[in-house]
N, CA, C and O atoms as a printed pandas DataFrame, in Angstrom:
     atom_number atom_name residue_name chain_id  residue_number  x_coord  y_coord  z_coord
0              1         N          UNK        A               1  -28.982  -63.225   13.052
1              2        CA          UNK        A               1  -30.290  -63.838   13.037
2              3         C          UNK        A               1  -30.312  -64.965   14.068
3              4         O          UNK        A               1  -29.389  -65.778   14.131
4              5         N          UNK        A               2  -31.360  -65.007   14.865
5              6        CA          UNK        A               2  -31.506  -66.019   15.906
6              7         C          UNK        A               2  -32.108  -67.298   15.330
7              8         O          UNK        A               2  -33.024  -67.261   14.508
8              9         N          UNK        A               3  -31.569  -68.429   15.785
9             10        CA          UNK        A               3  -32.052  -69.740   15.334
10            11         C          UNK        A               3  -33.133  -70.249   16.273
11            12         O          UNK        A               3  -33.041  -70.120   17.494
12            13         N          UNK        A               4  -34.164  -70.835   15.664
13            14        CA          UNK        A               4  -35.279  -71.373   16.422
14            15         C          UNK        A               4  -35.626  -72.749   15.864
15            16         O          UNK        A               4  -35.709  -72.926   14.649
16            17         N          UNK        A               5  -35.827  -73.715   16.743
17            18        CA          UNK        A               5  -36.324  -75.014   16.318
18            19         C          UNK        A               5  -37.808  -75.046   16.630
19            20         O          UNK        A               5  -38.227  -74.765   17.753
20            21         N          UNK        A               6  -38.590  -75.390   15.633
21            22        CA          UNK        A               6  -40.033  -75.473   15.752
22            23         C          UNK        A               6  -40.435  -76.939   15.635
23            24         O          UNK        A               6  -40.322  -77.535   14.563
24            25         N          UNK        A               7  -40.902  -77.515   16.732
25            26        CA          UNK        A               7  -41.277  -78.928   16.769
26            27         C          UNK        A               7  -42.794  -78.993   16.864
27            28         O          UNK        A               7  -43.385  -78.640   17.884
28            29         N          UNK        A               8  -43.409  -79.449   15.786
29            30        CA          UNK        A               8  -44.872  -79.488   15.703
30            31         C          UNK        A               8  -45.272  -80.598   14.751
31            32         O          UNK        A               8  -44.775  -80.661   13.626
32            33         N          UNK        A               9  -46.169  -81.478   15.189
33            34        CA          UNK        A               9  -46.630  -82.593   14.358
34            35         C          UNK        A               9  -47.518  -82.143   13.209
35            36         O          UNK        A               9  -47.393  -82.656   12.097
36            37         N          UNK        A              10  -48.393  -81.213   13.456
37            38        CA          UNK        A              10  -49.353  -80.760   12.443
38            39         C          UNK        A              10  -48.629  -79.903   11.408
39            40         O          UNK        A              10  -48.172  -78.801   11.711
40            41         N          UNK        A              11  -48.532  -80.415   10.194
41            42        CA          UNK        A              11  -47.790  -79.730    9.130
42            43         C          UNK        A              11  -48.329  -78.336    8.859
43            44         O          UNK        A              11  -47.549  -77.399    8.690
44            45         N          UNK        A              12  -49.642  -78.178    8.815
45            46        CA          UNK        A              12  -50.226  -76.862    8.542
46            47         C          UNK        A              12  -49.880  -75.856    9.634
47            48         O          UNK        A              12  -49.516  -74.716    9.343
48            49         N          UNK        A              13  -49.994  -76.276   10.877
49            50        CA          UNK        A              13  -49.649  -75.395   11.993
50            51         C          UNK        A              13  -48.164  -75.064   11.960
51            52         O          UNK        A              13  -47.772  -73.912   12.146
52            53         N          UNK        A              14  -47.334  -76.090   11.719
53            54        CA          UNK        A              14  -45.881  -75.878   11.671
54            55         C          UNK        A              14  -45.501  -74.873   10.597
55            56         O          UNK        A              14  -44.678  -73.990   10.841
56            57         N          UNK        A              15  -46.088  -74.995    9.408
57            58        CA          UNK        A              15  -45.745  -74.079    8.320
58            59         C          UNK        A              15  -46.258  -72.658    8.577
59            60         O          UNK        A              15  -45.587  -71.684    8.235
60            61         N          UNK        A              16  -47.446  -72.541    9.179
61            62        CA          UNK        A              16  -47.979  -71.225    9.518
62            63         C          UNK        A              16  -47.094  -70.537   10.557
63            64         O          UNK        A              16  -46.768  -69.357   10.424
64            65         N          UNK        A              17  -46.712  -71.282   11.585
65            66        CA          UNK        A              17  -45.836  -70.711   12.611
66            67         C          UNK        A              17  -44.472  -70.354   12.035
67            68         O          UNK        A              17  -43.922  -69.298   12.347
68            69         N          UNK        A              18  -43.927  -71.221   11.203
69            70        CA          UNK        A              18  -42.622  -70.952   10.586
70            71         C          UNK        A              18  -42.684  -69.682    9.753
71            72         O          UNK        A              18  -41.770  -68.859    9.805
72            73         N          UNK        A              19  -43.751  -69.517    8.988
73            74        CA          UNK        A              19  -43.918  -68.321    8.159
74            75         C          UNK        A              19  -43.913  -67.059    9.022
75            76         O          UNK        A              19  -43.207  -66.096    8.724
76            77         N          UNK        A              20  -44.696  -67.075   10.079
77            78        CA          UNK        A              20  -44.791  -65.908   10.965
78            79         C          UNK        A              20  -43.444  -65.633   11.640
79            80         O          UNK        A              20  -42.996  -64.488   11.691
80            81         N          UNK        A              21  -42.810  -66.670   12.149
81            82        CA          UNK        A              21  -41.537  -66.491   12.860
82            83         C          UNK        A              21  -40.410  -66.062   11.916
83            84         O          UNK        A              21  -39.577  -65.234   12.285
84            85         N          UNK        A              22  -40.378  -66.613   10.715
85            86        CA          UNK        A              22  -39.375  -66.175    9.728
86            87         C          UNK        A              22  -39.564  -64.708    9.372
87            88         O          UNK        A              22  -38.591  -63.976    9.192
88            89         N          UNK        A              23  -40.810  -64.282    9.272
89            90        CA          UNK        A              23  -41.087  -62.874    8.977
90            91         C          UNK        A              23  -40.788  -61.958   10.154
91            92         O          UNK        A              23  -40.841  -60.735   10.028
92            93         N          UNK        A              24  -40.478  -62.550   11.288
93            94        CA          UNK        A              24  -40.084  -61.783   12.464
94            95         C          UNK        A              24  -38.610  -61.981   12.793
95            96         O          UNK        A              24  -38.183  -61.744   13.923
96            97         N          UNK        A              25  -37.836  -62.417   11.802
97            98        CA          UNK        A              25  -36.389  -62.424   11.930
98            99         C          UNK        A              25  -35.730  -63.693   12.424
99           100         O          UNK        A              25  -34.536  -63.675   12.723
100          101         N          UNK        A              26  -36.455  -64.792   12.521
101          102        CA          UNK        A              26  -35.849  -66.038   12.979
102          103         C          UNK        A              26  -35.435  -66.917   11.806
103          104         O          UNK        A              26  -36.081  -66.931   10.759
104          105         N          UNK        A              27  -34.348  -67.646   12.006
105          106        CA          UNK        A              27  -33.964  -68.729   11.105
106          107         C          UNK        A              27  -34.597  -69.990   11.692
107          108         O          UNK        A              27  -34.268  -70.383   12.812
108          109         N          UNK        A              28  -35.493  -70.620   10.952
109          110        CA          UNK        A              28  -36.298  -71.715   11.481
110          111         C          UNK        A              28  -35.795  -73.069   11.005
111          112         O          UNK        A              28  -35.529  -73.272    9.820
112          113         N          UNK        A              29  -35.669  -73.993   11.958
113          114        CA          UNK        A              29  -35.477  -75.412   11.655
114          115         C          UNK        A              29  -36.753  -76.100   12.064
115          116         O          UNK        A              29  -37.174  -76.012   13.217
116          117         N          UNK        A              30  -37.372  -76.786   11.121
117          118        CA          UNK        A              30  -38.630  -77.480   11.388
118          119         C          UNK        A              30  -38.347  -78.925   11.779
119          120         O          UNK        A              30  -37.428  -79.550   11.250
120          121         N          UNK        A              31  -39.144  -79.453   12.708
121          122        CA          UNK        A              31  -38.948  -80.834   13.132
122          123         C          UNK        A              31  -40.277  -81.441   13.555
123          124         O          UNK        A              31  -41.199  -80.748   13.983
124          125         N          UNK        A              32  -40.341  -82.754   13.420
125          126        CA          UNK        A              32  -41.460  -83.503   13.981
126          127         C          UNK        A              32  -41.093  -83.851   15.411
127          128         O          UNK        A              32  -40.027  -83.469   15.895
128          129         N          UNK        A              33  -41.960  -84.564   16.075
129          130        CA          UNK        A              33  -41.722  -84.837   17.495
130          131         C          UNK        A              33  -40.581  -85.802   17.758
131          132         O          UNK        A              33  -40.172  -85.946   18.910
132          133         N          UNK        A              34  -40.047  -86.472   16.740
133          134        CA          UNK        A              34  -39.015  -87.479   16.962
134          135         C          UNK        A              34  -37.586  -86.931   16.923
135          136         O          UNK        A              34  -36.641  -87.715   16.841
136          137         N          UNK        A              35  -37.405  -85.634   16.979
137          138        CA          UNK        A              35  -36.059  -85.061   17.011
138          139         C          UNK        A              35  -35.393  -85.394   18.351
139          140         O          UNK        A              35  -36.059  -85.450   19.385
140          141         N          UNK        A              36  -34.087  -85.611   18.322
141          142        CA          UNK        A              36  -33.356  -85.964   19.544
142          143         C          UNK        A              36  -32.591  -84.757   20.079
143          144         O          UNK        A              36  -32.408  -83.759   19.382
144          145         N          UNK        A              37  -32.157  -84.867   21.314
145          146        CA          UNK        A              37  -31.355  -83.805   21.921
146          147         C          UNK        A              37  -30.065  -83.616   21.132
147          148         O          UNK        A              37  -29.636  -82.482   20.921
148          149         N          UNK        A              38  -29.441  -84.702   20.696
149          150        CA          UNK        A              38  -28.207  -84.592   19.909
150          151         C          UNK        A              38  -28.435  -83.829   18.606
151          152         O          UNK        A              38  -27.607  -83.007   18.212
152          153         N          UNK        A              39  -29.560  -84.100   17.936
153          154        CA          UNK        A              39  -29.881  -83.364   16.706
154          155         C          UNK        A              39  -30.103  -81.876   17.011
155          156         O          UNK        A              39  -29.690  -81.010   16.240
156          157         N          UNK        A              40  -30.745  -81.598   18.118
157          158        CA          UNK        A              40  -30.967  -80.203   18.518
158          159         C          UNK        A              40  -29.636  -79.516   18.776
159          160         O          UNK        A              40  -29.445  -78.366   18.379
160          161         N          UNK        A              41  -28.721  -80.201   19.431
161          162        CA          UNK        A              41  -27.418  -79.604   19.745
162          163         C          UNK        A              41  -26.614  -79.285   18.485
163          164         O          UNK        A              41  -25.835  -78.331   18.486
164          165         N          UNK        A              42  -26.784  -80.052   17.421
165          166        CA          UNK        A              42  -26.054  -79.759   16.182
166          167         C          UNK        A              42  -26.585  -78.482   15.521
167          168         O          UNK        A              42  -25.848  -77.803   14.806
168          169         N          UNK        A              43  -27.850  -78.158   15.757
169          170        CA          UNK        A              43  -28.438  -76.943   15.177
170          171         C          UNK        A              43  -28.049  -75.703   15.974
171          172         O          UNK        A              43  -27.948  -74.608   15.421
172          173         N          UNK        A              44  -27.832  -75.881   17.275
173          174        CA          UNK        A              44  -27.464  -74.781   18.171
174          175         C          UNK        A              44  -28.510  -73.662   18.166
175          176         O          UNK        A              44  -28.197  -72.518   17.837
176          177         N          UNK        A              45  -29.746  -73.993   18.531
177          178        CA          UNK        A              45  -30.796  -72.977   18.519
178          179         C          UNK        A              45  -30.689  -72.027   19.710
179          180         O          UNK        A              45  -30.095  -72.353   20.738
180          181         N          UNK        A              46  -31.273  -70.860   19.544
181          182        CA          UNK        A              46  -31.364  -69.902   20.641
182          183         C          UNK        A              46  -32.640  -70.119   21.448
183          184         O          UNK        A              46  -32.724  -69.718   22.609
184          185         N          UNK        A              47  -33.628  -70.753   20.829
185          186        CA          UNK        A              47  -34.901  -71.046   21.489
186          187         C          UNK        A              47  -35.582  -72.200   20.754
187          188         O          UNK        A              47  -35.370  -72.401   19.558
188          189         N          UNK        A              48  -36.411  -72.962   21.495
189          190        CA          UNK        A              48  -37.132  -74.101   20.937
190          191         C          UNK        A              48  -38.612  -73.932   21.258
191          192         O          UNK        A              48  -38.981  -73.641   22.395
192          193         N          UNK        A              49  -39.451  -74.117   20.248
193          194        CA          UNK        A              49  -40.898  -74.126   20.463
194          195         C          UNK        A              49  -41.382  -75.549   20.212
195          196         O          UNK        A              49  -41.133  -76.125   19.153
196          197         N          UNK        A              50  -42.080  -76.110   21.208
197          198        CA          UNK        A              50  -42.593  -77.470   21.104
198          199         C          UNK        A              50  -44.116  -77.417   21.146
199          200         O          UNK        A              50  -44.701  -76.947   22.121
200          201         N          UNK        A              51  -44.753  -77.904   20.080
201          202        CA          UNK        A              51  -46.206  -78.001   20.062
202          203         C          UNK        A              51  -46.662  -79.074   21.029
203          204         O          UNK        A              51  -46.042  -80.133   21.129
204          205         N          UNK        A              52  -47.721  -78.808   21.724
205          206        CA          UNK        A              52  -48.238  -79.708   22.751
206          207         C          UNK        A              52  -49.633  -80.149   22.355
207          208         O          UNK        A              52  -50.443  -79.338   21.908
208          209         N          UNK        A              53  -49.914  -81.428   22.517
209          210        CA          UNK        A              53  -51.277  -81.918   22.345
210          211         C          UNK        A              53  -51.569  -82.888   23.479
211          212         O          UNK        A              53  -50.671  -83.297   24.214
212          213         N          UNK        A              54  -52.803  -83.237   23.604
213          214        CA          UNK        A              54  -53.174  -84.164   24.675
214          215         C          UNK        A              54  -52.515  -85.526   24.481
215          216         O          UNK        A              54  -52.235  -86.226   25.454
216          217         N          UNK        A              55  -52.267  -85.902   23.229
217          218        CA          UNK        A              55  -51.662  -87.201   22.927
218          219         C          UNK        A              55  -50.166  -87.194   23.237
219          220         O          UNK        A              55  -49.630  -88.175   23.752
220          221         N          UNK        A              56  -49.513  -86.112   22.931
221          222        CA          UNK        A              56  -48.061  -86.021   23.096
222          223         C          UNK        A              56  -47.741  -84.762   23.885
223          224         O          UNK        A              56  -47.620  -83.691   23.289
224          225         N          UNK        A              57  -47.600  -84.849   25.196
225          226        CA          UNK        A              57  -47.432  -83.651   26.006
226          227         C          UNK        A              57  -46.080  -82.955   25.889
227          228         O          UNK        A              57  -45.870  -81.927   26.532
228          229         N          UNK        A              58  -45.166  -83.479   25.094
229          230        CA          UNK        A              58  -43.865  -82.834   24.857
230          231         C          UNK        A              58  -42.996  -82.777   26.099
231          232         O          UNK        A              58  -41.926  -82.169   26.081
232          233         N          UNK        A              59  -43.437  -83.391   27.157
233          234        CA          UNK        A              59  -42.697  -83.326   28.404
234          235         C          UNK        A              59  -41.383  -84.090   28.329
235          236         O          UNK        A              59  -40.386  -83.650   28.902
236          237         N          UNK        A              60  -41.360  -85.229   27.632
237          238        CA          UNK        A              60  -40.142  -86.036   27.566
238          239         C          UNK        A              60  -38.998  -85.270   26.918
239          240         O          UNK        A              60  -37.873  -85.298   27.417
240          241         N          UNK        A              61  -39.273  -84.585   25.813
241          242        CA          UNK        A              61  -38.226  -83.819   25.136
242          243         C          UNK        A              61  -37.767  -82.657   26.006
243          244         O          UNK        A              61  -36.566  -82.440   26.164
244          245         N          UNK        A              62  -38.699  -81.918   26.566
245          246        CA          UNK        A              62  -38.328  -80.788   27.420
246          247         C          UNK        A              62  -37.522  -81.264   28.626
247          248         O          UNK        A              62  -36.549  -80.621   29.018
248          249         N          UNK        A              63  -37.923  -82.378   29.207
249          250        CA          UNK        A              63  -37.182  -82.931   30.343
250          251         C          UNK        A              63  -35.777  -83.347   29.926
251          252         O          UNK        A              63  -34.810  -83.076   30.640
252          253         N          UNK        A              64  -35.659  -84.006   28.769
253          254        CA          UNK        A              64  -34.341  -84.439   28.285
254          255         C          UNK        A              64  -33.433  -83.242   28.005
255          256         O          UNK        A              64  -32.237  -83.285   28.294
256          257         N          UNK        A              65  -34.000  -82.180   27.445
257          258        CA          UNK        A              65  -33.210  -80.976   27.170
258          259         C          UNK        A              65  -32.700  -80.351   28.467
259          260         O          UNK        A              65  -31.544  -79.936   28.549
260          261         N          UNK        A              66  -33.558  -80.285   29.466
261          262        CA          UNK        A              66  -33.178  -79.651   30.733
262          263         C          UNK        A              66  -32.242  -80.533   31.560
263          264         O          UNK        A              66  -31.525  -80.028   32.424
264          265         N          UNK        A              67  -32.240  -81.847   31.305
265          266        CA          UNK        A              67  -31.356  -82.765   32.026
266          267         C          UNK        A              67  -29.956  -82.816   31.433
267          268         O          UNK        A              67  -29.025  -83.291   32.084
268          269         N          UNK        A              68  -29.797  -82.334   30.205
269          270        CA          UNK        A              68  -28.516  -82.397   29.508
270          271         C          UNK        A              68  -27.730  -81.112   29.772
271          272         O          UNK        A              68  -28.239  -80.012   29.555
272          273         N          UNK        A              69  -26.496  -81.255   30.237
273          274        CA          UNK        A              69  -25.667  -80.085   30.551
274          275         C          UNK        A              69  -25.409  -79.191   29.343
275          276         O          UNK        A              69  -25.199  -77.988   29.501
276          277         N          UNK        A              70  -25.423  -79.757   28.145
277          278        CA          UNK        A              70  -25.148  -78.971   26.944
278          279         C          UNK        A              70  -26.378  -78.234   26.411
279          280         O          UNK        A              70  -26.247  -77.280   25.644
280          281         N          UNK        A              71  -27.569  -78.675   26.816
281          282        CA          UNK        A              71  -28.780  -78.046   26.277
282          283         C          UNK        A              71  -29.676  -77.411   27.330
283          284         O          UNK        A              71  -30.702  -76.822   26.988
284          285         N          UNK        A              72  -29.313  -77.517   28.591
285          286        CA          UNK        A              72  -30.248  -77.067   29.623
286          287         C          UNK        A              72  -30.458  -75.554   29.681
287          288         O          UNK        A              72  -31.388  -75.091   30.342
288          289         N          UNK        A              73  -29.636  -74.799   29.022
289          290        CA          UNK        A              73  -29.835  -73.349   29.008
290          291         C          UNK        A              73  -30.635  -72.860   27.795
291          292         O          UNK        A              73  -30.956  -71.675   27.707
292          293         N          UNK        A              74  -30.955  -73.752   26.871
293          294        CA          UNK        A              74  -31.755  -73.366   25.704
294          295         C          UNK        A              74  -33.202  -73.205   26.165
295          296         O          UNK        A              74  -33.792  -74.157   26.677
296          297         N          UNK        A              75  -33.781  -72.023   25.994
297          298        CA          UNK        A              75  -35.168  -71.825   26.414
298          299         C          UNK        A              75  -36.129  -72.685   25.599
299          300         O          UNK        A              75  -36.001  -72.799   24.380
300          301         N          UNK        A              76  -37.097  -73.291   26.297
301          302        CA          UNK        A              76  -38.117  -74.126   25.681
302          303         C          UNK        A              76  -39.481  -73.497   25.934
303          304         O          UNK        A              76  -39.852  -73.223   27.075
304          305         N          UNK        A              77  -40.222  -73.272   24.846
305          306        CA          UNK        A              77  -41.582  -72.749   24.932
306          307         C          UNK        A              77  -42.528  -73.867   24.521
307          308         O          UNK        A              77  -42.375  -74.441   23.443
308          309         N          UNK        A              78  -43.498  -74.181   25.362
309          310        CA          UNK        A              78  -44.540  -75.130   25.013
310          311         C          UNK        A              78  -45.717  -74.319   24.482
311          312         O          UNK        A              78  -46.210  -73.407   25.147
312          313         N          UNK        A              79  -46.161  -74.667   23.271
313          314        CA          UNK        A              79  -47.270  -73.989   22.592
314          315         C          UNK        A              79  -48.446  -74.957   22.641
315          316         O          UNK        A              79  -48.433  -75.984   21.962
316          317         N          UNK        A              80  -49.468  -74.635   23.444
317          318        CA          UNK        A              80  -50.480  -75.626   23.784
318          319         C          UNK        A              80  -51.915  -75.151   23.599
319          320         O          UNK        A              80  -52.225  -73.989   23.862
320          321         N          UNK        A              81  -52.803  -76.058   23.140
321          322        CA          UNK        A              81  -54.222  -75.716   23.086
322          323         C          UNK        A              81  -54.872  -75.782   24.458
323          324         O          UNK        A              81  -55.949  -75.221   24.659
324          325         N          UNK        A              82  -54.238  -76.452   25.395
325          326        CA          UNK        A              82  -54.770  -76.597   26.749
326          327         C          UNK        A              82  -53.751  -76.025   27.726
327          328         O          UNK        A              82  -52.903  -76.748   28.249
328          329         N          UNK        A              83  -53.841  -74.751   27.962
329          330        CA          UNK        A              83  -52.842  -74.049   28.766
330          331         C          UNK        A              83  -52.750  -74.581   30.189
331          332         O          UNK        A              83  -51.644  -74.729   30.709
332          333         N          UNK        A              84  -53.857  -74.868   30.826
333          334        CA          UNK        A              84  -53.827  -75.370   32.199
334          335         C          UNK        A              84  -53.124  -76.715   32.295
335          336         O          UNK        A              84  -52.301  -76.926   33.186
336          337         N          UNK        A              85  -53.443  -77.619   31.388
337          338        CA          UNK        A              85  -52.826  -78.946   31.411
338          339         C          UNK        A              85  -51.334  -78.855   31.114
339          340         O          UNK        A              85  -50.529  -79.512   31.773
340          341         N          UNK        A              86  -50.966  -78.054   30.138
341          342        CA          UNK        A              86  -49.551  -77.926   29.778
342          343         C          UNK        A              86  -48.747  -77.332   30.926
343          344         O          UNK        A              86  -47.626  -77.762   31.196
344          345         N          UNK        A              87  -49.320  -76.351   31.593
345          346        CA          UNK        A              87  -48.620  -75.721   32.711
346          347         C          UNK        A              87  -48.454  -76.712   33.857
347          348         O          UNK        A              87  -47.391  -76.784   34.474
348          349         N          UNK        A              88  -49.492  -77.462   34.134
349          350        CA          UNK        A              88  -49.430  -78.426   35.230
350          351         C          UNK        A              88  -48.482  -79.572   34.928
351          352         O          UNK        A              88  -47.748  -80.015   35.811
352          353         N          UNK        A              89  -48.489  -80.055   33.697
353          354        CA          UNK        A              89  -47.685  -81.218   33.326
354          355         C          UNK        A              89  -46.233  -80.850   33.074
355          356         O          UNK        A              89  -45.334  -81.599   33.456
356          357         N          UNK        A              90  -45.989  -79.720   32.443
357          358        CA          UNK        A              90  -44.648  -79.453   31.952
358          359         C          UNK        A              90  -43.863  -78.486   32.822
359          360         O          UNK        A              90  -43.850  -77.280   32.576
360          361         N          UNK        A              91  -43.220  -79.017   33.825
361          362        CA          UNK        A              91  -42.385  -78.190   34.698
362          363         C          UNK        A              91  -41.014  -77.915   34.087
363          364         O          UNK        A              91  -40.211  -77.187   34.669
364          365         N          UNK        A              92  -40.744  -78.489   32.925
365          366        CA          UNK        A              92  -39.441  -78.325   32.294
366          367         C          UNK        A              92  -39.401  -77.201   31.269
367          368         O          UNK        A              92  -38.329  -76.865   30.765
368          369         N          UNK        A              93  -40.529  -76.625   30.961
369          370        CA          UNK        A              93  -40.567  -75.542   29.972
370          371         C          UNK        A              93  -40.193  -74.220   30.636
371          372         O          UNK        A              93  -40.441  -74.015   31.825
372          373         N          UNK        A              94  -39.599  -73.333   29.857
373          374        CA          UNK        A              94  -39.307  -71.989   30.333
374          375         C          UNK        A              94  -40.539  -71.100   30.235
375          376         O          UNK        A              94  -40.663  -70.099   30.940
376          377         N          UNK        A              95  -41.452  -71.491   29.338
377          378        CA          UNK        A              95  -42.699  -70.741   29.167
378          379         C          UNK        A              95  -43.735  -71.654   28.527
379          380         O          UNK        A              95  -43.399  -72.581   27.790
380          381         N          UNK        A              96  -44.995  -71.374   28.821
381          382        CA          UNK        A              96  -46.113  -72.084   28.212
382          383         C          UNK        A              96  -47.063  -71.026   27.691
383          384         O          UNK        A              96  -47.375  -70.066   28.395
384          385         N          UNK        A              97  -47.525  -71.196   26.458
385          386        CA          UNK        A              97  -48.394  -70.191   25.854
386          387         C          UNK        A              97  -49.547  -70.868   25.116
387          388         O          UNK        A              97  -49.400  -71.968   24.582
388          389         N          UNK        A              98  -50.700  -70.191   25.096
389          390        CA          UNK        A              98  -51.918  -70.766   24.509
390          391         C          UNK        A              98  -51.831  -70.829   22.990
391          392         O          UNK        A              98  -51.226  -69.973   22.344
392          393         N          UNK        A              99  -52.443  -71.850   22.447
393          394        CA          UNK        A              99  -52.511  -72.085   21.007
394          395         C          UNK        A              99  -53.969  -72.034   20.616
395          396         O          UNK        A              99  -54.760  -72.603   21.369
396          397         N          UNK        A             100  -54.407  -71.458   19.590
397          398        CA          UNK        A             100  -53.710  -70.651   18.586
398          399         C          UNK        A             100  -53.870  -69.155   18.804
399          400         O          UNK        A             100  -53.336  -68.355   18.036
400          401         N          UNK        A             101  -54.605  -68.769   19.849
401          402        CA          UNK        A             101  -54.998  -67.367   20.010
402          403         C          UNK        A             101  -53.861  -66.403   20.317
403          404         O          UNK        A             101  -54.012  -65.201   20.102
404          405         N          UNK        A             102  -52.760  -66.878   20.798
405          406        CA          UNK        A             102  -51.708  -66.002   21.296
406          407         C          UNK        A             102  -50.496  -65.930   20.372
407          408         O          UNK        A             102  -49.363  -65.942   20.854
408          409         N          UNK        A             103  -50.699  -65.855   19.074
409          410        CA          UNK        A             103  -49.595  -65.877   18.113
410          411         C          UNK        A             103  -48.659  -64.685   18.288
411          412         O          UNK        A             103  -47.440  -64.852   18.250
412          413         N          UNK        A             104  -49.201  -63.495   18.478
413          414        CA          UNK        A             104  -48.352  -62.320   18.711
414          415         C          UNK        A             104  -47.528  -62.486   19.986
415          416         O          UNK        A             104  -46.357  -62.110   20.035
416          417         N          UNK        A             105  -48.153  -63.051   21.010
417          418        CA          UNK        A             105  -47.439  -63.279   22.259
418          419         C          UNK        A             105  -46.337  -64.320   22.081
419          420         O          UNK        A             105  -45.274  -64.214   22.692
420          421         N          UNK        A             106  -46.591  -65.322   21.247
421          422        CA          UNK        A             106  -45.583  -66.346   20.976
422          423         C          UNK        A             106  -44.355  -65.726   20.314
423          424         O          UNK        A             106  -43.226  -66.032   20.696
424          425         N          UNK        A             107  -44.563  -64.868   19.336
425          426        CA          UNK        A             107  -43.453  -64.193   18.651
426          427         C          UNK        A             107  -42.687  -63.319   19.641
427          428         O          UNK        A             107  -41.456  -63.323   19.657
428          429         N          UNK        A             108  -43.414  -62.575   20.460
429          430        CA          UNK        A             108  -42.771  -61.718   21.462
430          431         C          UNK        A             108  -41.936  -62.559   22.437
431          432         O          UNK        A             108  -40.784  -62.234   22.725
432          433         N          UNK        A             109  -42.532  -63.635   22.934
433          434        CA          UNK        A             109  -41.845  -64.488   23.905
434          435         C          UNK        A             109  -40.611  -65.141   23.283
435          436         O          UNK        A             109  -39.557  -65.197   23.916
436          437         N          UNK        A             110  -40.731  -65.630   22.059
437          438        CA          UNK        A             110  -39.584  -66.234   21.368
438          439         C          UNK        A             110  -38.448  -65.232   21.227
439          440         O          UNK        A             110  -37.286  -65.567   21.456
440          441         N          UNK        A             111  -38.783  -64.007   20.851
441          442        CA          UNK        A             111  -37.760  -62.959   20.737
442          443         C          UNK        A             111  -37.120  -62.663   22.083
443          444         O          UNK        A             111  -35.898  -62.565   22.185
444          445         N          UNK        A             112  -37.931  -62.523   23.101
445          446        CA          UNK        A             112  -37.408  -62.194   24.432
446          447         C          UNK        A             112  -36.472  -63.283   24.934
447          448         O          UNK        A             112  -35.389  -62.983   25.437
448          449         N          UNK        A             113  -36.874  -64.544   24.802
449          450        CA          UNK        A             113  -36.033  -65.638   25.280
450          451         C          UNK        A             113  -34.806  -65.847   24.412
451          452         O          UNK        A             113  -33.738  -66.174   24.929
452          453         N          UNK        A             114  -34.934  -65.663   23.094
453          454        CA          UNK        A             114  -33.787  -65.847   22.207
454          455         C          UNK        A             114  -32.703  -64.805   22.456
455          456         O          UNK        A             114  -31.514  -65.122   22.404
456          457         N          UNK        A             115  -33.095  -63.594   22.720
457          458        CA          UNK        A             115  -32.099  -62.551   22.921
458          459         C          UNK        A             115  -31.536  -62.550   24.336
459          460         O          UNK        A             115  -30.546  -61.873   24.616
460          461         N          UNK        A             116  -32.162  -63.301   25.218
461          462        CA          UNK        A             116  -31.619  -63.505   26.542
462          463         C          UNK        A             116  -30.510  -64.548   26.506
463          464         O          UNK        A             116  -29.618  -64.566   27.354
464          465         N          UNK        A             117  -30.590  -65.408   25.509
465          466        CA          UNK        A             117  -29.689  -66.559   25.393
466          467         C          UNK        A             117  -28.521  -66.246   24.477
467          468         O          UNK        A             117  -27.660  -67.099   24.262
């Protein structure tokens, strides 16, 4: 079973995504936005999904993950309501996907990146 860290501030969205991803074979670790790279490394995920909002662009965490030699190969997916802004701002993500309309695509992308890793 592949491990996935789901970082999302909105509890309802986080639980809905966790439910869908667990039903698609992932072991989910849920986190708020204050998780650190060291905490992520202890979980040893195969993929990370970071919820993006206009208030918190998730760029700092993605940048920190990609700057760390121990975590830079972990795929990061930014799940965003504003796809254009997330793509422009977040050069550290391995993928950016629209929220909430692309749930099937999110599951597919998570699987593809997790099994690559």
